[in-house]
N, C-alpha and C positions, 0 to 999 in steps of 0.2 A: 408385583414384579418378581420374576424368577431369579433366585440367587445362583451365582456361578461359583461360589466358594464359601465354605463354612469354616470358622476358626474362632480366634479370640484376639482381642487387643491386650497386649501386655503393657500395663501402665504401672511401673514399679512392681510392687507385690500384688497389685490389683489386676485381676483377669476379667475381661468383659467378653462374654460370648457374643459373636456377631455373625451376620451373613453379609456377603459382598454382592452388590447389585450394580449392574451397568447403569451409569448416570446419563449416558448419551445413546442415541440410535442413529443409524445411517439411513437417510431418505433418498440416497442416490438411486437412479433407475439403472438397473443392470440389464445387459443384453446377452443373448445366447449366440454362439457361433453356429452358422448354418451353411449348408452347401448352396451357393447362389444358383446353381442350375435347377435344383428341384426343391429347395427349402428344407432338406433333411438336416437334423441335428448333427453337429460335429462333437464327438465325445473323445475324451482322452482315456486310454487304457494303460494300466500299470503293467509293464512287461519286464521280465527279467532279461538282462542283456546276455547272460551266459546261456540260458536255455531257450531264449527267444519265444517265450510264451507268457500269457497273461497270468497274473497271480492275484489271489484274494487278499483282503485287508488283514486277515488272520496270519498270513504268511509274511507280512512286511514288518521289519524291525528297524532299528536305528544303527547308524554307523558313522564313524568319523573318517573323513578323507584326508590322507596325508598329502604332502606336496608332490610326491611322485605318483599320485593317483591310487595308491593302495588304500583299502578300506579296513578300519579297525571296528569290529562289531561292538556295540554298546547295548547292554540289556537293561530292562527296567530294574532288575535286581542290583545291577552295578550302581545305578543312580540312587536307588533307595538306601544303599549302604553308605552313601556320602553323608557327612555331618551337615545337616541343614536345620538349625534350630527354628527357623522361621517357616518351616513347612506348613504348619497349621496355626501360626501366630504372627500377628502384626506387632512387631516389637518396636515400641517408641524409644528412640535413642537420644532425642534432644527436643527442646522447645526453642524456637528462634523467631525473630520478626519476619513477617511475610515478605518484606522488601528484600530480605537476604536471599530469597530464592530467585534464580535467574529464570525468566519466562521461557528461555530456550530449552530448559530441562522438562517443561510440562509435557505430559504424555496423556494416556487415557484417564478418564475420570470415573469414579465409582461412588455409590452411596453405601454407608455402613449402617446396617439395621440391627438393632438389639435383638438377639436370638433368645426369646423366652422372657417370662416375667422377672426372674431373678436378675437378668441383665439390665433391666430398666434403670435401677438406681445408679450403678457405677457408670452406665452410659451417660446418664444425665449429668453426673458429677464431672466427667471429662468434658462434656459439651460446654457446661457453664464455666469451667476453669479456662477453657480455650477462649470463650467470649470475654471473660474479665481480664485475662492477661493480654488480650489482643495479639496473641502469638499463634503460630502454627506448630504442629508436631511433625518432626522428621521420624520416619519409621522404616524398618526393613520388613519385607514380606516376600513370600514365594508364591508364584503363580505360573502355571503352564510350564513347569520344568525348569524354572530359573529364579534366582533371587533378585528382587527388585527393590528400588528405593521409592518411598512414598511420602506425600505431604498431607497431613490431616488438617482440615479447617471446618468451620461451622458454616452451613448454608441453611438459612431459616432456622428450623429446629432439628436439623439433621447433621450428623458428622459426615463430611464428604472426604474422599481420599483421591488425590491426583497421583498417578504414577509418575515418577521422575526418572529421567535418564541419568545414568551415572556421570559424574563430572568428566571422566575420560572419554565419554561418548559424544561430547560436544566438540565439534571441529573449530579450530581457530580461523578467524576470517582473514586469512592471508591472501593478498592480491585482490581483494574485493573492493576496497575503498578506491576512489579516484586517485590516480597517480599524479595528475597535474596539480600544481599549486593554485588554489582558487581563493580569492579574498571576497568576503561578503560585507557590503556596506551596511551601516546602521539603518539607512533609509529603506533598504531592501528587507532587513529584519523587521522593521516597523510595519511594512506592508504585509509581510508574512504573518505577523501577529494579528494584524487587523483582519486578515482573511480567516485565520483560525477562530477569532472571536465571532466573526460574522456567520461562519458555518455553524458554530455552536454545537449543541449536543444532538443525539439521535435516539429515538426510542428503539431499542434493540428488537423488540417484538414486531416492529414494522418492517424489518428487513426480511427479504425472502429470496429464494433461488429462482430467478427469472428464467434461467436456462432449463431447469427441471420442469417448470410450468409450460414452457414452449414444447418440450419433448412430450409431455402428457397430452397437450392439445393435438400434436401431430399424430400420436398413437390413436387418440379418440377419433380423429378425422379418418384415419385409415380403417378403423373398425366400422365406421358408419358407411363405408363404401367408397373410400378413396376420394373424399371431397377435396375442395381447393385447400391447399396448405397455406399457412401464413407466409408471406414473402419475407425473406431474410433482410434485415437492415443492412444497407451498404456499409462495408468496413471503412472506418475513417482512416484516411491516409495523411501522412505528414506532408510537409512542403511549405507550409506557411511559417515564415520566420519573423519573429518580433523580438524586441529586447525584453530583458527580464522584468524591468520596472513596469513596462506597459502590460506585460502578462499578469503581473500581480495586481496592478490597478484594475485591469479588466475583470479579473477573477473576483475581486472585492465587490465591484459594482454588480456583477452578475449574481453573486451570492445574495446581495441585498435585495435585488429584484426577485430572486427565487423565493425569498422569505416574505415578499410582499411590501418591502420597504421602498421599492422603486416603481411599483405599479405595473411591471411587465409580467414576469412569470418565469417558468423554468426554461422556456425556449432560449432566452438570452443567456442563461447559464450554460446551456449545452453549446450554444454558438461560440461562446468565448472559451470553452474548455476543449475545443478541437485543435488547439495548438500543439504541434508535435515537436518543434524544435525551438531552441532559445539561443539567440546570438548574444555575444558579449557586449557589455556597455562601453567597452573601450573604443569601439568603432565610431561612437558618437563624440565628435570633438566640439568643445564649446569655445567660442571666441573669448579672449581675455577682456576684462572690463575696460582697459586702456584702448584696445583696438575698437571695441564697440563704441566708446565715447568719441573716438576720432572719426569713426564712420558717421555717427550722428551729427557731429560738428560740420563735417564736410558736406553732408546732405543739406544742413541748414544754410550754409554759405553759398550753395549752388545757385539758388534763385537770385541772390544779391549780385553774384558775379555776372549772371546773364543780363540783369537789368542794367548794371554798370556798363557792360559791353555794348548794349543797345544804345544807351545815351551817348557814349563816346563816338560811335559810328554816326549818329545824327549830327553831332557837332562838326565832325570832319566834312560831311556832305554840305552843310550850310556854309562853311568856310570856303569850300571849293567853288560853290555857286557865286559867292561874293567876289572871289578872285577873277572868275570868268567874266562877271559883269563889268568889273573895272577895266579889264583888257579890251572888251568890246567898246566901251566908252572912249578909250584912248584912240583906238583905230578910227572911230567916227570923227573925232576932233581933228585928227591928222588929215583925213580926206577933205574935210571942209577947208582947211588952210591951204591945201594944195590947189583947190579949185578957185 
């Protein structure tokens, strides 16, 4: 790997010659700007505003723009004259627990390579000291015209350095958290914990950039003569509203099925994960135990009331029939006496 900086690690009175190598690489697909009418490349030219003509790289320098728009020229000699002890040195200033570094400060990553055979012994000494102490080293270094903050740690058998943002470069999260007061129940937290446990861990090497793969397939199809391009998946839209508990329960079940615990598969997980909105649980009102018991008791007494009503009506009809029969018998006896 090609080094981008040569210098030394300053470890107390120990100096370790090293080379700085990029630890990451960008695999994003880049596009060129073209003229849509004829496909010609669109290029940017560097033009002097005062003379209105294009200038070469050798004629371009640096300048600081004031608030009123005026420019103060800054030469390389001006910058070289500034006191910068870390110009060619990674100066370790402290050893701290890794947990004390805020991940928000993390920036670019580099590998530090021992530069030459004499550097192997002090390099190994620093690496093993970092391993045994289980700490990281905070250091200052200069790169691309500015002083930076770095964190040294061990990766396998190599010392890696993460560039860090300065503390005053981290913005405070003002106005980002929800303003409404929200309470979370223990039952909801239990389901969230269950979902986290069910999802488990992931092999980082199995993760890939699906969008980049699709772009590469599209470009390959165009190169082969403009064959059929893969259809874009329909964008998921919101609108399905369920309560939070149901969403968590469904997510846990779907995650178990995706892991083969439920016998279904990943389709169930995708189906349950299409929820866009969550409604509050306050809308679901539960009946009190007393009201529920009263309703059950009333339901149990209802058949008895109907049976009692039916029996009472039968008795009244029978009594009416007897009264009518007696009246008919009296009328018959009266007619006989009259005759």
